[in-house]
C-alpha positions as CSV (number, residue, x, y, z in Angstrom):
1,M,121.3,122.0,24.4
2,K,123.8,121.6,21.8
3,K,126.7,121.4,23.7
4,K,124.9,118.8,25.5
5,I,124.8,116.6,22.9
6,F,127.8,117.0,21.2
7,H,130.0,117.2,24.4
8,N,131.9,114.1,24.6
9,W,131.1,113.4,21.7
10,G,133.9,111.1,20.7
11,L,133.8,108.6,23.8
12,K,129.8,108.7,22.7
13,L,130.8,107.4,19.2
14,G,133.1,105.2,20.7
15,S,130.2,103.6,23.0
16,L,128.1,103.3,20.3
17,V,130.7,101.2,18.0
18,L,131.5,99.0,21.3
19,A,127.9,98.5,21.9
20,Y,127.1,97.2,17.8
21,L,130.3,95.0,18.3
22,L,128.7,93.9,21.0
23,W,125.6,92.5,19.5
24,L,127.7,91.2,16.6
25,F,129.2,89.2,19.3
26,V,126.1,87.8,20.8
27,K,124.7,87.4,17.2
28,Q,127.2,85.4,16.5
29,F,128.6,83.7,19.3
30,G,125.6,83.5,21.6
31,D,122.9,82.0,19.2
32,P,125.2,81.2,16.2
33,A,123.9,80.5,12.3
34,E,122.7,76.5,11.5
35,N,121.9,74.8,8.5
36,K,119.1,72.6,8.3
37,T,117.7,70.0,5.2
38,F,114.8,69.4,4.9
39,R,113.8,66.8,1.9
40,G,110.1,65.5,0.5
41,I,109.0,69.1,0.3
42,P,106.2,69.5,-2.5
43,V,105.9,72.6,-4.6
44,I,102.7,74.2,-4.5
45,L,102.2,75.0,-8.6
46,T,100.1,78.3,-9.1
47,N,98.3,79.8,-11.8
48,T,98.0,76.6,-13.4
49,E,94.7,77.6,-14.9
50,L,96.9,80.2,-17.3
51,L,97.3,76.4,-19.0
52,D,93.7,75.4,-19.3
53,Q,92.8,79.1,-20.9
54,E,95.6,78.0,-23.6
55,E,93.9,74.5,-24.1
56,K,97.3,73.1,-22.7
57,V,97.9,70.4,-20.1
58,Y,101.1,70.0,-18.5
59,E,103.6,67.0,-16.5
60,V,105.8,67.2,-14.4
61,L,109.2,66.0,-15.2
62,D,111.6,63.8,-13.3
63,N,109.9,64.6,-9.5
64,T,111.1,68.2,-9.4
65,D,107.9,69.5,-7.8
66,T,108.9,67.5,-5.0
67,V,112.7,69.1,-3.5
68,S,114.9,69.3,-0.8
69,V,115.4,72.5,0.4
70,T,118.1,73.8,2.3
71,V,118.1,76.6,5.3
72,R,120.7,78.8,7.5
73,A,119.1,80.8,10.3
74,P,120.3,81.0,13.9
75,G,120.0,78.2,16.1
76,S,116.9,79.3,18.0
77,V,115.0,79.3,14.8
78,I,116.4,76.0,13.7
79,D,115.3,74.5,16.4
80,D,111.7,75.5,15.5
81,L,111.8,74.5,11.9
82,S,109.7,71.4,10.6
83,A,108.9,70.3,7.2
84,S,105.5,71.6,7.0
85,D,107.3,75.6,7.9
86,I,108.8,75.0,4.8
87,L,106.7,77.1,1.8
88,A,108.3,76.4,-2.0
89,V,106.6,77.9,-4.6
90,A,106.5,77.6,-8.1
91,D,104.2,80.2,-10.3
92,M,103.2,79.3,-14.0
93,S,102.9,82.6,-15.0
94,K,106.5,82.7,-14.8
95,L,106.6,79.7,-17.2
96,T,109.8,79.8,-19.8
97,E,110.2,79.5,-23.2
98,I,112.1,75.8,-22.2
99,N,109.4,75.0,-19.9
100,T,111.1,75.5,-16.7
101,I,109.5,77.4,-13.5
102,A,111.6,79.1,-10.6
103,I,111.1,77.6,-6.9
104,T,111.0,81.3,-4.9
105,F,111.4,79.4,-1.4
106,S,110.2,81.0,2.2
107,L,109.0,80.3,5.9
108,Q,105.2,80.2,6.2
109,N,105.5,81.3,9.8
110,G,107.8,84.5,8.7
111,D,110.6,84.2,10.1
112,S,113.7,85.7,9.1
113,V,116.3,83.7,7.5
114,D,120.3,84.2,6.6
115,D,119.8,81.7,3.8
116,I,117.4,79.5,2.0
117,R,117.7,77.1,-1.2
118,G,116.4,74.2,-2.6
119,N,117.5,71.3,-4.8
120,P,116.2,71.5,-7.8
121,D,115.2,75.4,-7.7
122,V,113.2,74.8,-11.0
123,V,109.9,72.8,-11.8
124,R,110.4,71.3,-15.6
125,L,107.6,70.7,-17.1
126,N,106.3,68.8,-20.6
127,V,104.0,71.2,-22.1
128,E,101.8,70.0,-24.8
129,D,98.3,70.4,-26.5
130,R,94.9,68.9,-24.6
131,T,93.0,67.2,-26.7
132,T,90.2,65.1,-25.9
133,R,88.3,61.6,-28.0
134,W,85.3,59.7,-27.7
135,L,86.0,56.1,-27.3
136,P,83.4,53.0,-26.9
137,V,83.7,50.7,-23.9
138,G,84.1,46.9,-24.1
139,N,84.1,44.4,-21.9
140,Q,86.3,41.2,-21.3
141,I,85.1,38.3,-18.8
142,I,88.1,37.0,-16.8
143,G,88.4,33.3,-15.3
144,E,85.5,30.6,-16.3
145,V,82.5,30.1,-14.5
146,A,81.9,27.1,-12.3
147,E,80.9,23.7,-14.1
148,G,78.0,22.9,-16.0
149,Y,77.0,26.9,-16.1
150,I,77.7,29.7,-18.6
151,V,78.1,33.6,-19.0
152,A,75.0,33.8,-20.9
153,G,75.3,37.8,-21.6
154,V,77.0,41.2,-20.3
155,Q,75.3,44.2,-19.9
156,Q,76.7,48.1,-19.1
157,D,75.7,51.1,-17.9
158,Q,77.6,52.8,-20.7
159,N,78.8,52.1,-23.7
160,R,81.0,55.5,-24.5
161,I,83.2,57.2,-22.7
162,E,85.4,60.8,-23.4
163,V,88.8,60.9,-22.3
164,T,91.2,64.2,-22.5
165,G,94.4,64.5,-21.5
166,P,97.7,65.0,-23.3
167,E,97.6,64.7,-26.9
168,S,100.9,62.6,-27.1
169,V,98.9,60.2,-24.8
170,V,95.2,60.4,-25.7
171,S,96.4,59.6,-29.7
172,Q,98.3,56.1,-28.2
173,I,95.3,55.1,-26.3
174,S,93.4,51.7,-28.9
175,K,90.3,50.6,-26.4
176,A,88.6,51.2,-23.3
177,R,87.3,48.0,-21.7
178,L,85.7,46.6,-18.5
179,E,87.1,43.8,-16.6
180,M,85.1,41.5,-15.2
181,D,86.4,38.8,-12.8
182,V,83.4,35.3,-12.6
183,S,86.0,32.2,-11.9
184,G,83.6,29.8,-10.2
185,A,80.7,31.8,-10.6
186,T,77.4,30.0,-9.9
187,A,75.3,33.4,-10.3
188,D,75.2,36.7,-11.8
189,V,77.9,38.9,-10.8
190,T,77.2,42.7,-10.9
191,A,80.0,45.2,-9.7
192,N,81.3,49.2,-10.8
193,V,84.4,48.1,-13.0
194,E,86.8,50.8,-13.9
195,V,87.1,51.5,-16.9
196,L,90.8,50.6,-18.1
197,L,92.4,52.1,-21.5
198,Y,95.3,50.1,-23.7
199,D,97.3,50.8,-26.5
200,G,97.6,48.9,-29.4
201,E,99.2,46.1,-28.4
202,G,97.6,45.8,-25.0
203,N,99.5,47.4,-22.8
204,L,97.5,49.5,-19.8
205,I,97.8,53.1,-20.1
206,D,97.9,55.0,-16.6
207,H,98.8,58.3,-17.1
208,P,98.2,60.8,-14.5
209,G,97.3,63.9,-17.0
210,L,94.3,61.8,-18.4
211,T,90.8,62.1,-17.4
212,K,87.7,59.9,-17.9
213,S,84.1,61.0,-18.0
214,V,83.3,58.2,-16.3
215,N,86.2,56.3,-14.1
216,N,83.4,53.2,-12.9
217,V,80.7,51.4,-15.0
218,R,78.2,49.6,-13.7
219,M,78.6,45.7,-15.3
220,K,76.6,42.8,-14.9
221,V,77.1,39.4,-16.0
222,E,74.5,36.6,-16.3
223,V,75.5,33.5,-15.2
224,L,73.0,30.7,-16.4
225,A,73.0,26.3,-15.9
226,T,73.3,24.5,-18.6
227,K,71.7,21.3,-19.7
228,E,71.4,18.9,-22.4
229,V,68.2,17.4,-23.5
230,P,66.8,15.4,-26.5
231,V,64.6,17.1,-29.4
232,L,61.9,14.8,-29.8
233,L,59.8,14.7,-33.1
234,H,55.9,13.9,-33.0
235,Y,54.5,14.0,-36.3
236,A,50.4,13.7,-38.0
237,G,49.1,12.4,-41.0
238,E,49.0,9.1,-42.8
239,P,51.5,8.6,-46.2
240,A,49.8,8.2,-49.6
241,D,48.7,4.8,-50.2
242,G,50.9,2.1,-51.0
243,F,53.6,3.6,-48.2
244,L,53.9,3.3,-44.6
245,T,56.1,5.3,-42.0
246,T,58.8,2.7,-40.7
247,G,58.7,4.0,-37.5
248,E,62.1,5.8,-37.2
249,V,62.1,9.8,-37.1
250,R,65.3,11.9,-37.0
251,C,66.3,15.3,-35.8
252,D,69.9,16.7,-36.3
253,P,70.8,17.6,-33.6
254,A,69.3,15.2,-32.1
255,S,70.0,16.7,-28.8
256,V,70.8,20.5,-27.5
257,M,72.6,22.1,-24.5
258,I,69.8,24.7,-22.8
259,A,70.6,27.3,-20.3
260,G,68.4,28.9,-17.7
261,T,68.0,29.0,-13.9
262,V,68.4,25.8,-12.1
263,S,64.4,25.9,-11.3
264,D,63.6,26.2,-14.9
265,L,65.7,23.6,-16.2
266,S,64.6,21.0,-13.3
267,N,61.0,21.2,-15.3
268,I,62.4,20.2,-18.9
269,D,63.8,16.6,-19.7
270,A,63.4,17.2,-23.8
271,I,62.5,19.6,-26.3
272,E,59.1,18.3,-28.0
273,I,58.2,19.1,-31.6
274,P,54.4,19.5,-32.0
275,A,53.1,16.7,-34.4
276,E,51.4,19.7,-36.2
277,E,54.8,21.1,-37.5
278,M,55.5,17.7,-39.7
279,D,52.8,16.7,-41.6
280,I,53.5,14.0,-43.4
281,T,50.2,13.9,-45.2
282,G,50.2,11.5,-49.0
283,A,54.3,11.2,-48.5
284,D,55.5,8.9,-51.0
285,S,59.3,9.1,-49.9
286,N,60.8,10.6,-46.8
287,V,59.3,13.7,-45.3
288,V,62.0,16.3,-44.5
289,K,62.1,19.6,-42.9
290,S,64.3,22.6,-41.2
291,I,61.9,23.5,-37.9
292,N,63.0,26.1,-35.2
293,I,62.2,25.5,-31.9
294,R,63.2,28.5,-30.4
295,G,60.2,29.6,-29.7
296,I,59.8,26.4,-27.9
297,L,62.1,27.2,-25.5
298,S,61.2,30.7,-24.8
299,E,57.8,29.5,-23.5
300,A,60.0,27.1,-21.3
301,G,61.6,30.4,-19.9
302,V,65.1,28.9,-21.0
303,R,67.3,29.5,-24.2
304,F,70.3,27.8,-26.1
305,A,73.7,27.7,-24.3
306,D,75.3,28.3,-27.8
307,S,74.1,31.5,-28.4
308,S,75.4,31.4,-32.0
309,Y,73.0,28.6,-32.6
310,N,70.1,30.2,-34.9
311,G,67.5,27.2,-33.6
312,T,67.3,25.4,-36.5
313,V,66.7,21.4,-36.4
314,T,66.0,19.3,-39.7
315,A,63.5,16.7,-38.8
316,T,63.3,13.4,-40.9
317,V,60.2,11.2,-41.1
318,Y,61.3,7.7,-42.8
319,V,58.6,6.5,-45.6
320,E,59.1,3.8,-47.4
321,P,56.6,1.7,-49.9
322,E,54.0,-1.3,-48.5
323,V,55.3,-4.7,-50.5
324,E,53.7,-7.7,-50.5
325,Q,54.9,-11.5,-50.0
326,T,54.3,-14.7,-49.5
327,F,56.0,-16.9,-47.7
328,D,55.4,-20.9,-47.6
329,V,55.7,-22.2,-43.7
330,A,56.5,-25.9,-43.4
331,P,54.1,-27.5,-40.6
332,E,57.0,-28.6,-38.2
333,S,57.7,-24.9,-37.5
334,I,54.0,-24.5,-36.0
335,G,54.1,-25.3,-32.4
336,I,51.0,-26.5,-30.2
337,I,50.9,-24.8,-26.6
338,N,48.7,-24.8,-24.0
339,V,47.1,-28.1,-24.1
340,P,44.1,-28.5,-21.6
341,A,45.2,-31.2,-19.3
342,G,44.4,-34.9,-20.2
343,L,44.6,-34.4,-23.9
344,R,46.7,-34.2,-26.7
345,A,47.2,-32.3,-29.9
346,V,48.3,-33.6,-33.1
347,R,48.9,-31.8,-36.4
348,A,46.8,-33.3,-38.9
349,G,47.0,-33.1,-42.6
350,D,49.8,-34.2,-45.3
351,G,52.6,-32.1,-44.4
352,T,51.9,-29.8,-47.3
353,P,53.3,-25.8,-46.7
354,Y,51.4,-23.4,-44.9
355,R,51.0,-19.8,-47.7
356,L,51.3,-16.7,-45.3
357,T,50.9,-13.8,-47.3
358,V,52.4,-10.3,-45.7
359,T,52.6,-6.5,-46.2
360,G,54.3,-4.2,-44.3
361,Q,57.8,-2.0,-44.7
362,E,60.0,-3.2,-47.6
363,S,63.2,-2.9,-45.8
364,V,61.4,-5.1,-43.1
365,V,60.0,-7.9,-45.4
366,Q,63.5,-8.1,-47.0
367,E,64.5,-9.1,-43.5
368,L,61.8,-11.4,-42.9
369,E,62.8,-13.1,-46.4
370,A,66.4,-13.6,-45.0
371,L,65.5,-15.4,-42.0
372,P,66.0,-19.5,-42.9
373,A,62.2,-20.0,-41.6
374,I,59.1,-18.5,-40.5
375,S,58.0,-19.9,-37.8
376,G,54.0,-19.9,-35.8
377,T,52.4,-21.0,-32.4
378,V,48.9,-22.0,-32.1
379,D,47.7,-21.1,-28.4
380,L,44.8,-23.6,-27.5
381,A,44.1,-21.9,-24.7
382,A,44.1,-18.5,-26.0
383,W,41.9,-19.6,-28.8
384,M,39.3,-21.2,-26.6
385,E,39.0,-18.3,-24.3
386,E,38.4,-16.5,-28.3
387,Q,35.8,-19.2,-28.3
388,Q,34.3,-18.9,-25.1
389,M,34.8,-22.9,-24.7
390,E,35.1,-24.1,-21.4
391,E,36.6,-27.3,-22.2
392,L,37.8,-29.2,-25.0
393,N,36.5,-32.5,-26.9
394,P,38.3,-34.7,-28.7
395,G,37.8,-34.2,-32.4
396,I,39.1,-32.2,-35.1
397,Y,39.7,-28.9,-35.1
398,H,41.2,-25.5,-37.3
399,V,42.8,-22.9,-35.2
400,P,44.6,-19.9,-36.4
401,V,48.3,-19.9,-36.5
402,S,49.8,-16.8,-34.6
403,F,53.4,-16.0,-36.6
404,N,56.6,-14.5,-35.1
405,I,56.9,-11.6,-37.6
406,P,58.4,-8.5,-37.2
407,Q,57.3,-5.3,-36.3
408,G,56.5,-3.1,-39.2
409,I,54.9,-6.3,-41.0
410,R,51.0,-7.6,-40.7
411,A,49.5,-11.1,-42.0
412,V,47.1,-10.4,-45.1
413,N,45.7,-13.7,-44.8
414,T,44.3,-15.9,-41.9
415,V,46.1,-19.6,-41.6
416,E,44.6,-22.3,-40.4
417,I,45.9,-26.0,-39.3
418,E,43.8,-28.5,-38.7
419,I,44.3,-29.9,-35.1
420,E,43.6,-33.6,-34.1
421,I,42.7,-33.6,-30.0
422,E,42.8,-37.1,-28.7
423,N,42.0,-38.2,-24.9
424,L,45.6,-39.2,-23.3
425,E,43.7,-42.0,-22.1
426,D,42.8,-43.8,-25.8
427,V,46.2,-43.2,-26.9
């Protein structure tokens, strides 16, 4: 047996060498090696929990977690390869002191290759301490509601959030804010709104390493219609003896802008201050009082359009002394009207002026005094009706005069003139 094995051993060895050379030839020339580059291969980071355990966070620098991989392998292997077959892995446990991790490249299907390498071949990281802050959540209204409407209030489901991330980024955050666009709105606007983060200069901070306890908050903007209505004042009581109300009242402000639903506003034409709020009993000068009308609005289901207005109205009832004065009225200033048909009325007397005493507001009496003359009329038809007279016979009659005096003045005495009635046939 041994002789058979070593018999012609030189020939056998040469055959073996020849076979190997033939294999090399076939391999090199029958299925030659080729290079192929695959771009945009994502790097898988493993064992990232190691940094979490150390309360640290990382950020990939310069997009080094996306690489180009070049594979050298026989053409038969290269032809079947695709980008999904490439595996690029960076193990966080092998992080260096300069915060780099070597990338390991392989084929997921297990095919052997002559060479595989990537560019870049390391992942570069920025590693820093992780920190957490609680921030109040504000809000900002963007745009203008429709004309005749106002933003009456804002509600949000959450007023604070927790932000976690790299210390250098978290320290830059100045505020968290919700932003709602209400342009042209005529009704309430409600939405789930993203919580935005800003630095002290108003720049938006959008960092991939930041996490928020809540990303979106439900926000409601209340939109109400507006209407301007007057404030009307009523008063009770009488001023002191010798004093009168002028009939003038004043409210400051004289009108207010209110807000509510369209249906509620349609029922309100004015805000009326009830008389019991303004008692002028015994007053000998103007009565001024501060009255809060907020309660009147709330009963009507509406509110002030200006939320900063406290609802206080300064109400004034004007009171003046009552004065008495006597005026001379020339007979020719008194006219006679409504004389029955067929009759003529002639003023009798010697032309002496009539004396009229009036009382009333001082300012109005002064206006009357400034007139060139006081006039009056005698209405015979009205007088006959008062006297229940169906006809007027010729003769002398004493008939009261109605004087043209301003409102706020009353006559103290009754002035009668003597009138002679004649038949026109006898004239």
